[in-house]
N, C-alpha and C positions, 0 to 999 in steps of 0.2 A: 548495837553493832555486833555482828557475828562473823568470825573468821574460822573456817575449817582448816585446822592444821594438817590433818591427815585422814584419809579414808582408805584403809588397807584391807583387802580381802585376800585370804590365802585359801585356795581350794586344792585339796589333795585327794585324788581318786586312785586307789590302788586295787588292781585286779591281779591277784597272785596267779590265777590260772590253775591248771592241774598241777599238783605237787608230785611230779614224777620223781622217782628216786634218782634217775640219771642226771637231773639238774639240781639236786639238793645241795651240792657244794656251792652253787652260786647264791644260795639264799643264806645270807650272812646272819639272819635273825633266827635261823633254825638251830636245832640241837642234834648232836650225834652221840650215840651210846654204843660202845664196843665192849667186847669181853671174850673170855675163853671158858669153856665148860671143861671141868676136870673131875676125875673120879677120886676115890679116897687115897689112892696111891700117888696122885699127882699127874697121872697120865691124861692126855686130852681125850675128849669124847666127841666123836663125830656124829652127825645126824640128830642132834638135839634140837627139837622145835622150841624156839624162844618166842613168846608172845608178850608184848608190852602194851598195856591198856591204860589209857588216860582215865583216872578215877573220877573226873568231873564231867567228861563228855562221852565216855564209852568208846572213843576212837581206839582201835587196836591195830598194831603193826606186828608182823611176824618175820622171823628169820630162822634159818637152819644152819647149825654150825657146820663148817667145812671139814676137810680131812685133818686140819690142824686144830680143830675144836673152837674155831673163832667164829663169832657172829658179829654183825654190824647192823645197827638200826639208824637210819639217817632221815633227814627232813622231818624231824619231830618238832612239835611246839613245846615251849616252856610249860611246865605244869607238874602235877603230882601223878605218879604212875604206880602200877602194879606189874611185876614181871613174873611170868610163869614159864618154867622149863620142864620139858618132859621127853623121855626117850624110853624105848623098850629095855626092860631089865633094871630100870632105876625108878626111885620114888619121884613123884612130881614135886618140883621145888617151886615155892611161891614166896616172892619177896615183895612186901607191901611198903607204902609210904616212901617211894623213891622220888625225890624232888630233882627235877632237871630245870636248868635256868638258861636264859637267852644266850646264844652264842657259845654254848658249852660243848666241848668235846671231851668226854670222860669215859672211864673204864669201870665196868662192874663184872667181875669174874663170878662164875657160878660153880659151886661145889656140889656134884651129884652123888647121891647115896644109893647103894645097892638095894633093890626092893622091887615092888610092883608100882605101876602107874596109879593104882587105886589108893596107894599110900601118899599122903601129902606132908611135906615138910614146910611149915609156914614160918616165915621170918619177917620181922618188922625192921625196916631200915632205921637205925638209931642215930646215924651221923651223916652229915653231908658228904657227897661223893667228892673225892679229890680229883682235880683235873690233871691227871698225869699225862694226858695226850696233847695238851695245849700249853706251851711255855710262854704264856702272856703275863704281863704285869698290869695290875689294876684291881678292880673289885666289882662286886655286884651290889646294886641298890634295889632291894626287894620291896614288895608291896607294903609291908607293915611300916617300914621306914618312910616310904613316900607319903603315906596317909597320916602318920602320927607325929612326925616332926613338924614344928611350926615353920611356915614359909611365908615371908612377906611378899605377896603378889601371887602365890601359888604357882610358881614356875619350877617344874621338876628339875630343870637344868642346874638350879642352885645346889642340889644335893650332890652333884659331881665333885664339889669341893671337899666332900668327905673322904675321897680316895687319896691315898698317899701319892705324892708327886704331882698333884693337880692344884693349881693356884688360880686365883681370880684374875681374869684378863679384861680386855675391853669389851664393851657392848657391841654385839654384831647381829644384824637382822632384827626380826620382831622379838626374839628372846631377850630377856634382860641380862643374861649371863653368857659369856663366851670364855670358857676356861682355857688356861695354858698349861702345858706340861712338856717334859722331856727337853726343856730349853728351846722350844719352837714356838713362835708366835701363833695366836689363835687362828690365823688364816690357814695354817697347816692342819687344822682339825678336820675330822670327818664325823658327820651325824647321820645315823641310820634310824629309820622308823619302819617297823615290820619288815625288815630285810631290804628296804630300798633307800636310795639316797634322799636325805632330808636337809641338804645344805643349800642355803640361799647364797648363790655365788656372787651377787653384786656387792653384798656387805659381809660375806664370809661368816654368816651366823646361821641359826636354825631357821629353816624356811617355815615350818609349821610346828607350833608348840601345842600338843594336845592337852585337853583338860586333865588336870592332875589326877582325878579319880578314875580316868579311863586308861591310865598307864599301869600295866601289870608290873613291870620291872625294867631296869636297864643296866647294861654292863658298861663299865668305863675301862678302857685299855690305854695305857700310856707308853708311847714310844715304840715298843716292840710289838708289831702286829704282822699278821700274815698278808700275803699278796691279795687275798680276796677283798680286802678293804681299800684297794685302789691307791689313790694318791695321798693317803693320810700319812703324816709324819709326826704329829703331835698327839692330841687326845682323840680317841675314837669313842663315841657314845652311841651305843646300840640299844635302842628302846623298842619294846613291843607293847601293843595295846591289849586291853582285855577282850575276851570273847565270851559269848554266852555259854552256859553249862546246862546240865539236865535239871538243875534247880533254878527257880526264879530268885534273883537277888536284885536289890535296889538300894539306893541311898539318897538322902536329901541333906543339904547343908546351907548355911548362911553364915558369913563372916561380916561382922559389923565393926566399923571404926568411925568415931566422930569426936568432936572436941569435948563433948560432955563427959566422955569416959577417958579422954587423954589426960596425961599429967602435964604440968607446966614444963617447958623446956628449961635447961640449965641456965641459959641467959634469958631471963624472963622479960617479955615485952610489956610496956605500959602505954595506956592511951593518954589523951590530953588531960584527963582528970587524975592521972596517976594510978589508975586501977590496972592490975595485972590482966593481961589478955592472952588468949590462945588463938593460933591461926585457925580460921574456919576450915572444917573438914567434915564431909559426910561421905562415907564409902560403904556400899553394900555389894558383896560378892556372894552370889547364891546360885544354886543349880541342883541337879540330880542325875542319877543313873538308873538304868533298868536293863537287865539281861536275863535270858532264859532260853528254853527250847522252843522251836517251832515244830520239829519232828524229833522226838527223843532219840538220842544216839546218832542223829544224822544232820540236823539243821538247827542252827542257833543264831540268836540275834543279841546285839548289845548296843545301847544308845546312851548318850549323855548330852547334857545341855548346861551351860553356865553363862551368867550375865554379870556384868560389872557396871555399877552406877556410882559415879564419884563426882563430888563437887568440892573443889579445892579453893584455898585462899588465893588472893591475888598472886599471880606468878611473876609478873614483871611490869615495868612501866615502859610504854612505847612513846616515841616522839615522831611526829610526822608533820607535814605541811598541809593546811587546808585553806580554801579561799577566804580572803578577808571580806569585810562588808563592802569595801570599795570595789574589790574585784568582782563581787557578786553583782554589783551595779554596772559593771563594764569598765571601770577605771583600772587599767593595768599599767599605769605609769610607774608605780613603785616596783612592780614585778619587772618591767622592761629595763628600768634603771639598774636594778640589782644584777640582773643576768646579762645586761648589755645587749638587749635584743630590741627589735622593732616589731610592733604588732601590726601585721598586714591583714588586708581584707581577704578572707578565705575564698571569696568568689573568683578572684583572679590570681591570688597568691602573690601579688606584687604591690598593690596600692596600700600604703601605710595609713593607719587611722590617725587623724590629727591628735597629737598629744598622747598617743597610745591609749586612747579612750574609745571604747566601742559605743556607738550611739545606742540609746535605749530602744530605738525603733528596730534595731537589728537583733535584739535579745528576745528569743522565743519565750513567751510566758510559761508554757508547759515545761520547758527545759529548766527554767529558773525555779519552778515549784519542786521539780524532782531533785534538783541540786540542794535546795534548802531542806528538803525532807531527809536526804541521805547524809549530808555532811553537817555536823554541828559547827558552831562558831569557834574560832580560835580562842584558846585560853592562856596563851603565853605570848609575851612580847620579847623583843630583842632579836634573836636570830630568826630571820624570815623563813629559813629552811625547816625549822622545827617550832612552829607556832602553836602546836596542839600536843597536849600530854594526856595520855589515857592509861588507866590501870586495868589490867586484864586478869580475870580468873578463869580457870579451866573447868570444862564440863566434859566428862567421859561417859560414853554409852557404848559398851562392848557386848557382842553376842558371840558365843562359840558353840558349835555343834559337832558331834562325832557319832557316826553310826557304823556298825560293822556286822557283816553277815558271813557265817561259816557254814559250809556244806560238805558232807562226805559222800562221794559217789561209791567208793569201795575202800578196802583197806589200803590200796595203793594210790587212789585218786581222790584228792581233796581240793577245795577251792575256797578262797575267802575274798571279800571285797570290803573296802573301807572308804567312807566319804567323810571328810571333815572340813569345816569352814570356820574362819574367824573373821569377824567384821569389827574393826576398830574405828571409832569415831570420836575424835577429840576436838572440841570446839572452844575457842577463846571468846569470852564474853566481856565486853567493856562495862566497867562499873560506872 
């Protein structure tokens, strides 16, 4: 006997379109970097050309300081960058290893030194940038934390609980975790993936949970958020997926759990012979990722796949009603007496069968064989409404896919597309 408990498919196709600077403020997954160029006396320097280059993809963005010495670079992706500033009469300033994170609006001021452009002042950033431009409360969960901390079920949402002010709430949607914060129930949360809404409104949870190894990082904000996050009042979780780079990178993994390597529970179970037993469990979760360039400095791909195979112990006992031997032969007198009904001839829906017994000649032999093949015989007596007891175990076969393509048309025009699908199939098997 097989019963399919659920067959859920979540398909998310995101086309970001051209990343024009004029719409960058609507992309809540993007990064903004602002700053002021000053000379040795503290005066502002206008006309400084500032170039910010992604160290992994070669994508570059430029800005020129205005009359107040201010530059602004918006619609940036999270990543590791190098900044170069140059102007006539000043040495070229180069700042390496600048790390920008999802949803960040931060400041980096540039100190220019008198000299020639041929002279270079090379600086390596040694400390994370302070977010002085964004008064939010929360924290960042970066890639190392995501990949190295143990997670039962490999759901990145569990790591949101590492942020101060965030607590475990109810389960919502396909995700196993729906955190709460700022004194607001989880239905007030907002979930973003690559700058777009990722909330499953029917159950107020995460609509699509990407494969753990495909998540670059995510930011958790609690309570105090800007208007760009819409209707959120509790916890805002803003995640971005990985993209390909100029180098090929990949990974493979498998996580195994079964009763052979499990310890005995605190309250140990024993079988009829008095031998300690463990609940049956076989769980394999495996997959891989691969990303790299299609056209260096212009087009990149990233893909990931993960499967889950799980066979668990009996999950519960179900009680139901099945036809008795007498009922299979057409004798429905006990059924009619218990439910106070009269069995009538279905040909006219009026004439009762004598004694509530269907004549053997009226029972189709093919239908009887099908009924005998599908329904087992009752195994319980007493209550006629629950004359059959069965023990069920669960069988899970899940598949998850995620692919992403990034392309740069020019320094001001970029596009990315992402496709991810999760197929969850949980079947109950009668023992």
